[in-house]
C-alpha positions, 0 to 999 in steps of 0.5 A, a space after each residue: 531541524 532535519 538534516 540536509 539529507 533528510 530534507 532531500 529524501 523523497 516523501 512517497 505516498 502509495 495507495 493500493 486498491 485491493 480486492 480478493 488479493 490474499 494470494 499476492 498481498 504478502 509478497 507485495 508487502 515483503 517487496 515494499 518493505 525491502 525497498 531502499 526508500 520506503 514510502 512515508 505511508 502506504 494505504 491499502 484500500 480493501 474494496 470488499 474482499 471476500 477472502 483474507 485480504 483485509 486480515 492479512 493486510 491488517 496483520 502485516 500493518 501492525 508490523 510496520 510504521 507506514 502501512 495503513 489499511 482502509 476497509 470499504 464496502 464492496 463497490 464491485 471493483 478495485 478503486 482509489 476512494 474518491 477522497 484520495 483521488 487526485 492527478 498525482 495518484 497512480 494506483 498500484 496493483 499488488 501483482 506488480 510488486 517490485 523486486 528488492 532494491 540492491 
């Protein structure tokens, strides 16, 4: 059974729709990895990027146990896929990455 501390730690799921974010994605991933409490899972949804966004995200996902990349066809904009949408989902933008926890 999990310890009391493990049971009380929040389970966070982050979903980030991305499109042509190659210039920001490494910094965003570095920022997320530097947080004191990492998400249980981070789903990066690539919306048909024409740059190296998907390749960079997939390479970085192989370095972690919590990042997952989903490629979607070009839908004309960044968006959370319908199958992941819910009132609890608040999409993040990679340009809004957080500084490391202290």
